[in-house]
Structures are given as structure tokens and as C-alpha cells.
Residue, then its C-alpha position, 0 to 999 in steps of 0.5 A: m294246148e295241143k301242139a303239132d310241128v306245123l298248123i295248116l289252115g286249109g285241107g283242100l288239095v294243096g294243104c292236104t297234100l302238104a299234110l301229107a308230105l310232112d307226115a311222110h317226113g316224120l313232122t306232124s301238123i294239125v289241119v283246120d278246114p270249114a268245110d263239111p266233108v259230107v258235102t266236098l267227098a259226096p258221090g257224084f262228078d261235078g265237072r271239074a277236073s285237074a291235070i296232075a303234071s307229071a313232076s307233080g305226080r311223082m311227088l304223090a307217088a314219093i309221099g306214098l299215094s300211089d296205090r290210092l291213086e291207081g286207075l283213078g286218072c286218064p294219062i295225057a299221052s298229047i296236047r294239041v294246041s291250036d288258033g281257033l279251027e284253022p291249020g298249023a296245030l302245035d302238037f306236043e307228043p313226048d317219046a314213048d319212053d318219057g311216059a306221059l305229059g300227066v294224068m287227068y283226075e276228077n278233083r272229087a277223086l283227089r280229094i277222097v284219096l287225100n282226105d282218107a290219106a290224111v285220117a290214116a295218118s298218124g301224124i296228122d290231126l284233121r279237123m274238118k267244120t272247124r275254123a281259127t277264130s284267133v291266130d296269133r304269131g309272136a316270137a315264141g311261136v304261133t297260138a290259135t284258138l278254134s272254134d270248137g273250143t281248143t287252143v293250138r300251138a305249133p312253130l309254123l302257121v301255113a295259110a292254104e285257104g285259097r285266093n280269098s285268104p283271111t290269113r294273108e290279108a290279116a298278115g298285111i301282105k300286099i297282093a297285085r290282082w286284076s280281073y279278066n272279065h272272062n268266066a270259066i264254065i266247068t263241065a264234062f260229057d261223054h263223045e262218041y269218038p275216043h280222046d286217044n289221051c289228047a288234051f286240046e286247047i283251042f283258042y278263040p277270042a274270048g279265051p281258051f277252049a280246052i278239052l281235057p281226057l277223063s278216063d273212059e266208063g265202060a264204053r262211054h269215052r268222056s272229056a272234061l270242058v273248061w270254056t272261057v266265055s266273056a263274063r256277061d255271057a256265063a249266066g246265059m251259058l249255065k241256063m242253056s239247055d243240055r242239048a243247046f248247050l252240047a251243041e254250041a260245045a260240039k261247034g266249039m271243037g269242030g265235031f272232031l269228038g262225033s256226037l256229045s252226051n250226057l252233060a254233067p252239072r254246069s259251074t262257073y267262076p270268074l278268071g283273074f290274076h292275083h300275086a302276093a309281094k311276098v308268100t312269108a311273114e313272121r312265122l306264116a308261109l303261104v302256098g297255093d291260091a292263098g299266094h298266087g292265082i293264075h289264068p287256067i290257059a296252061g293248067q297249072g294252077l294246082n301244080l304251081g301250088l303242089r310246087d309250093v308243098a314240094t319246096l316248104t317240104e324240103v326247107l322244113v325237112d332240112g330245118k328239121r334235120l339241123g335242129l332248127d325252130l321251124g319257124d326261123p327266118a332263114l328258113l322262111t327266106r330260103y322257101e321265099r327265094w326258092r318259090g318267088f321267081d317260079t310263081l311269078s315267071v308262071a304267072v306272067a307267062t300265062d297272062t301274056l298267053n291269055r293277051i296275045f291269044s285273045v287279039p282278035g282279027k284275022t292278021a293277028s290270027a295269022v301271027r299266031r299261027f306262024g308262031l305255032s308252027a315255028v314252035q312246031a319246027i324247032p325241037p328244042l324249043k318245043a321240048r322247052f315247052m314240054a318241060e313246062a307242061r310237065g313241071e319240070s323246069g327250074d331248080l326242082p325239089k327233090l319230092l318233084q324229082g320222085f326222091p323223099a325231101 
């Protein structure tokens, strides 16, 4: 029987980051994931990219990933928010001394960096193309039988399996969920004019139209697109010719990036909200989408999961220093309380924003533009929004401040 400090089910961006954060503090983990690295790490760009907020970026640096990430991302120097293409936009432009609001990375680049670092880490036992066929959580610890025939044991089980987490379901944790009846269309393209490291969030009644800066490739200027459309229109959007799709996208952004070309593959997924009633059970902690899923309106989904990672790491490191069982209820209660308010408040805020900006009509648009102008004119309020975008609000774990846990 093989043992580790933590058994992590799910080796995606959040699960793998957790394993690396634990390894950086001397805690061992076994990471189990059914995905095939040949597929997930394959060459080519599928259009998926993520904004890593500045606080999350400090954590990645603190656990030793700076050199591996060097040159792979595009800093977000500013964010421009508008109601359609109407005047009265809200611009978030931090002072030069404050640094970027975050960095945009292609998801594939992040997966490769995390996978390579995990393979090289002595405290991580990475089991890809493997799943847990049975899991027993009891007073003495967690025991799991894996599809490769081995049995593994740990004091704590972490579910990082995504929004349809079977471990969460098996634990009987209740979840609130609803659908927005919208889909996100994900892709990327080249454009004529430089983006100047600005992320654009344009709100239409169907949902946000987000243009996110990617690193230039030679003379090519590139951006990712997250386009929210009605669920009934998503299939048709995928079937459009590249030329027709780019023409519609150019209309959506008012042509401010010039002519568009070189469309990346398109993909879509349904948008919904889910929030677990609790993120712990006996010898179990949920991280990332296993515990909460939000609208991509503010680009905070992955960062919320990385905040889970930073918090759980600090709780477990403190527990190890005190000689506690890592599945001790007191440690899990601390994690639950620390994350509970933050995840719920971000989830409610993004849901509310989506509903406010989805109200059609000229009157609603005028009210929204007045609100954007008001935030623009009130520096303390604007600073609060920028702190949220950076992931720097609330009681920050040490890793998000750039220090070891």
C-alpha cells in the first residue's frame, strides 16, 4: 500500500497547482486523473486562455514556477468595461508602480508548465490515465483502490475533479445550481492593430463579449475571445465559416482592433452557476469547480480555485507543523470558514452583474452607463474594483501575498 500526505483526485490546473504548492512545503501527494497527457498537452492552440490575477501570480512564483512561466503570458495592463459600444466606458488603469492587473496565459501552456513541474517534483506521485474505482473515508484515514490495481492511502482526500465532481456527489454534499441558458463561445484570432495589453469587456443583452490580450507572435497581434450567446444560437455559431464568424466578431467590437484573421478552433460550453453548501466533509476538502462554478463575466473562475489552493495549503502546512492529523476536523473547519464567505460573495457578485447587464432596453442601458461613469469618477470605489480584479481583497493566505505558507 502506497501512502502520501494528501490524495488529490483531479490533476487539472487547480489540482496540479495544489500538489505543487504542497510539495514546495514538504508535503507529499498522490494525484489521480483519467486524462491522457498526449491529448491535454498536444501542440496547437484551442482558443482557451485564462487570466491569472496578480495575487494568483504571486503564488505561482512563491511555489517556484516563475522560470517555467517566463515569457509565456501577456500582462494585462488595463481593463475597459462598456455597455455595448455606447460612450461612458469604465477604464481600470493601475499606476505603473502597481504592476499589471494579471497575466493572460493559454491554458495549454499552463497545463504543460504544471505537468512538467509535477513530473519533476519528488513529493508528487502523478497517476495519469488512472481513476479511483473505490474510495473509503473513515476515522483512520482515506483508502482508495485505483484502476491500475494499486491501493493508496492518505489522511486527507481532495476533490479537484471539476463541476461534476463524483466525489462531491458521493459525499452527499448538497449543491445549488442553475443554468443561464447561455453558452460561451471560446476562440482566438489575429488582429490588425495592437491590443496594448488591454482586456475589453463589452456587455450586450445576450451577455459579455470579452476580448483578452494574448502575447504577440512575431508581427502577429493576437487576442482570445469569450463570447456569450443564447444557448439556442451556440451550435450555429460553431458551424459558421471562419470568414462569417470573424465578420460578426468585428461588428461586436466595433472594429477597434482592425481587420481580423487566422481564427483558432472554436469551442463552446453551457454557462451555469453552482455552489456547494459546504466544501468539506469527513477527511474531504473540495477545491476549484468541485466546490463552486461562476459566470465568466469577471474572469475569476480559475482564480477562485487558486485561492482555494493557497488557503488549503496554508491550513495543512500549519497543521503539519503542529503535528496534527491532516484530516483533523479542526483543520477542515478552518478551511471551510476561510473560503466560505469569499467563494459565496464572488459567486453572488458575478451572478448579479450578469443579471444587471442582461436587462434589455435603452433605459436599462442608460442606468448602467451612469453606474460605470460613477465608478470611473470615484477613485476609492474604482480602487476597490481593481483590488477585486487583482484577487487582493479579503483575508489573503500567505501564498497570495507572495510568501511561503
